C-alpha positions in Angstrom: 12.3 -164.0 194.3 14.5 -164.4 191.4 11.7 -165.8 189.4 9.5 -162.8 190.3 12.2 -160.5 189.2 12.7 -162.4 185.9 8.9 -162.2 185.4 8.9 -158.5 186.1 11.8 -158.1 183.8 10.1 -160.0 181.1 6.9 -158.0 181.6 9.0 -154.8 181.5 10.7 -155.9 178.3 7.4 -157.0 176.8 5.9 -153.6 177.8 9.0 -151.9 176.4 8.8 -153.9 173.2 5.0 -153.1 172.9 5.6 -149.4 173.5 8.5 -149.5 171.0 6.2 -151.2 168.5 3.5 -148.7 169.2 5.9 -145.8 168.9 7.3 -147.2 165.6 3.8 -147.6 164.3 2.9 -144.1 165.4 6.1 -142.7 163.9 5.5 -144.5 160.6 1.9 -143.2 160.6 3.2 -139.7 161.3 5.8 -140.0 158.5 3.0 -141.3 156.2 0.7 -138.5 157.2 3.6 -136.0 156.7 4.3 -137.4 153.2 0.7 -137.2 152.4 0.6 -133.6 153.5 3.7 -132.9 151.5 2.1 -134.5 148.4 -1.0 -132.4 149.0 1.2 -129.3 149.4 3.1 -130.1 146.2 -0.2 -130.7 144.4 -1.6 -127.5 145.8 1.5 -125.5 144.9 1.4 -126.9 141.4 -2.3 -126.0 141.1 -1.5 -122.6 142.5 1.3 -122.0 140.0 -1.0 -123.3 137.2 -3.7 -121.0 138.4 -1.3 -118.0 138.5 -0.1 -118.9 135.0 -3.7 -119.2 133.9 -4.5 -115.8 135.5 -1.5 -114.1 133.8 -2.5 -115.6 130.5 -6.1 -114.6 131.1 -5.0 -111.0 132.0 -2.9 -110.9 128.8 -5.8 -112.3 126.8 -8.2 -109.8 128.5 -5.8 -106.9 127.7 -5.6 -108.0 124.1 -9.3 -108.4 123.9 -9.8 -104.9 125.4 -7.4 -103.5 122.8 -9.2 -105.3 120.0 -12.5 -104.1 121.5 -11.3 -100.5 121.4 -10.2 -101.0 117.8 -13.5 -102.6 116.9 -15.4 -99.7 118.5 -13.4 -97.2 116.5 -14.1 -99.2 113.3 -17.7 -99.4 114.3 -17.8 -95.6 114.8 -16.1 -95.0 111.4 -18.4 -97.5 109.7 -21.4 -95.9 111.4 -20.3 -92.5 110.1 -19.8 -93.9 106.6 -23.2 -95.5 106.7 -24.7 -92.2 107.8 -22.9 -90.4 105.0 -24.1 -93.0 102.5 -27.7 -92.7 103.8 -27.4 -88.9 103.4 -26.2 -89.3 99.9 -28.8 -91.9 99.1 -31.4 -89.6 100.5 -30.1 -86.7 98.3 -29.9 -88.9 95.2 -33.5 -90.1 95.9 -34.6 -86.5 96.2 -32.8 -85.7 93.0 -34.3 -88.8 91.3 -37.8 -87.7 92.5 -37.2 -84.2 91.1 -35.9 -85.7 87.8 -39.0 -88.0 87.6 -41.2 -84.9 88.2 -39.4 -83.0 85.4 -39.7 -86.0 83.1 -43.4 -86.3 83.9 -43.8 -82.5 83.2 -41.9 -82.8 79.9 -44.1 -85.8 78.9 -47.2 -83.8 79.6 -45.9 -80.9 77.6 -45.0 -83.2 74.7 -48.6 -84.5 74.8 -49.8 -81.0 74.5 -47.4 -80.2 71.7 -48.3 -83.2 69.6 -46.4 -85.2 67.1 -42.6 -85.0 67.7 -41.7 -85.6 64.0 -44.0 -82.9 62.9 -42.6 -80.6 65.5 -39.1 -81.4 64.4 -40.0 -80.4 60.8 -41.5 -77.2 62.0 -38.4 -76.4 64.1 -36.2 -77.1 61.1 -38.2 -74.9 58.9 -38.3 -72.2 61.6 -34.5 -72.5 62.0 -34.0 -72.1 58.2 -36.3 -69.1 58.3 -34.3 -67.6 61.2 -31.0 -68.3 59.4 -32.3 -66.6 56.3 -33.6 -63.7 58.4 -30.3 -63.4 60.1 -28.5 -63.3 56.7 -30.9 -60.7 55.6 -30.2 -58.7 58.7 -26.5 -59.1 58.3 -26.8 -57.9 54.7 -28.9 -55.0 55.7 -26.5 -54.1 58.5 -23.6 -54.2 56.1 -25.5 -51.9 53.6 -26.4 -49.7 56.5 -22.7 -49.5 57.6 -21.7 -48.7 54.1 -24.4 -46.0 53.9 -23.4 -44.6 57.3 -19.7 -44.5 56.2 -20.7 -42.8 52.9 -22.9 -40.4 54.8 -20.0 -39.6 57.2 -17.7 -39.1 54.2 -20.3 -37.0 52.4 -21.0 -34.9 55.6 -17.2 -34.4 55.8 -17.1 -33.2 52.2 -20.1 -31.0 52.7 -18.6 -29.6 55.9 -15.4 -28.9 54.0 -17.3 -27.2 51.2 -19.4 -25.3 53.8 -16.2 -24.0 55.4 -14.7 -23.1 52.0 -17.9 -21.4 51.0 -18.0 -19.5 54.2 -14.3 -18.5 53.7 -15.0 -17.5 50.1 -18.1 -15.5 51.1 -16.2 -13.8 53.9 -13.2 -13.3 51.7 -10.9 -15.2 54.2 -8.0 -17.4 53.1 -7.7 -20.7 54.9 -4.2 -21.9 54.2 -1.9 -22.4 57.2 1.2 -20.5 56.1 3.4 -19.7 53.1 6.3 -17.4 52.1 6.6 -14.4 49.8 7.7 -15.7 46.4 8.6 -12.5 44.7 8.3 -8.7 45.4 7.6 -5.9 42.9 8.0 -2.7 44.9 7.5 -0.5 41.9 4.0 -1.9 41.4 3.3 -2.5 45.1 2.5 -6.2 44.9 4.0 -9.6 45.7 3.4 -13.1 44.5 2.8 -16.2 46.5 3.8 -19.8 45.5 0.3 -21.2 46.4 -3.2 -20.6 44.9 -6.8 -21.4 45.4 -6.2 -25.2 45.7 -4.2 -24.5 48.9 -6.8 -22.1 50.3 -5.9 -18.6 49.0 -9.1 -16.6 48.5 -9.3 -13.6 46.2 -10.1 -10.4 48.0 -8.9 -11.8 51.4 -6.4 -10.0 53.6 -3.1 -11.6 54.5 -0.5 -10.7 57.2 3.2 -10.6 56.6 5.2 -11.9 59.6 8.8 -11.3 60.4 10.4 -12.1 63.8 7.0 -13.0 65.2 5.5 -9.6 64.4 3.2 -8.3 61.7 5.3 -6.0 59.4 2.6 -5.4 56.8 -0.6 -6.5 55.2 -1.6 -7.8 51.7 -4.9 -8.0 49.8 -5.2 -10.9 47.3 -6.0 -9.6 43.8 -5.7 -12.6 41.6 -5.6 -16.3 42.2 -4.8 -19.3 40.1 -4.6 -23.0 41.1 -0.9 -22.8 42.0 -0.1 -19.2 42.6 -1.5 -15.8 43.6 -0.8 -12.1 43.4 -1.5 -9.7 46.3 -1.1 -6.0 46.6 0.7 -4.3 49.5 -1.9 -2.4 51.5 -0.8 1.2 51.8 0.2 2.5 55.2 0.3 -1.1 56.5 4.1 -1.2 56.2 6.3 1.2 58.2 8.5 3.6 56.3 11.7 1.9 57.4 10.4 -1.6 56.6 10.5 -3.4 53.3 8.7 -6.7 52.5 11.2 -9.2 51.3 11.2 -12.5 49.5 10.9 -15.3 52.1 8.8 -13.3 54.6 6.2 -15.5 56.2 2.5 -14.9 55.1 -0.6 -16.1 57.0 -4.3 -15.4 56.6 -5.2 -12.0 58.2 -6.3 -12.0 61.8 -9.0 -9.4 61.3 -10.7 -11.4 58.6 -10.5 -14.5 60.7 -12.3 -12.7 63.6 -15.2 -11.6 61.5 
C-alpha cells in the first residue's frame, strides 16, 4: 500500500514536473513571442515616425515646389508677353524694312530714268548757281523797288503838300496854325504879323483876331514876305468899343476855310 502510494506520489510529482516544464516552455515561448511583437511594434513605430517625417518633408517640398511653380508661371507669362511684344516690334520693323526696300527700289528706278548721277550733280550745281544769281538779282531789284517806292511816297507827299499850298493860294486861304499881332497902326488901319509866306500866310487871305475865345475882328493880308506880313483891319469887323492890340491871337479866317 505504501509502495502504491509512493508510486502514485512519484507519478504525481513527475506529472507536476512535466506540467511545470511544459508551463515554463509555454511561458518562455509567450515571452519570446511578446518580445518579437514588441520588436515588431518598435520597428513599425520607427517606420511610422519615419514615414510621418518623410510625409512632412514631402509636404514642405511640395509647398515649396508649388510656390516655385507659381513664380515660374508668372515668369512664363511675363516672358510670353515680352516675346509677343518683341514679335510685334519685329513685325513692325519688317514692315518698315519692306517699305524702305520698296522706296529704295523706286529711287533706283527713278535714278535709272534720270541717268548719270555725276552729270546730274553738275546740272544741279549749275542750276543752284543760276538760282542764287537770280535770287541776288531779285533782292537787288526789290531793294531798288523799295527805294523807288520810298521816293515815290516822299514825292507824293511833297506833291500833296504843294497841291494843298496851291489850293490855299488859289483860294486865298492862309494855312498857318496860329500867331500873334506883332504891331498895330490904328492911324493907317493895319497890323503886322511876325510870320510870312514860309509859315503859310497867303496874300489876300482873311484872318480872324481872337481874344478870350471870341472873334473880335477880321484882317485881310495885303503884303507878305518870307518872315513877316502886313494886314489891313477890315472895316466894320471890329466893334466900336473894341481895339485890336499887340498880342491878340490871329488864326486863318473860318469863312475862307469853309469855301
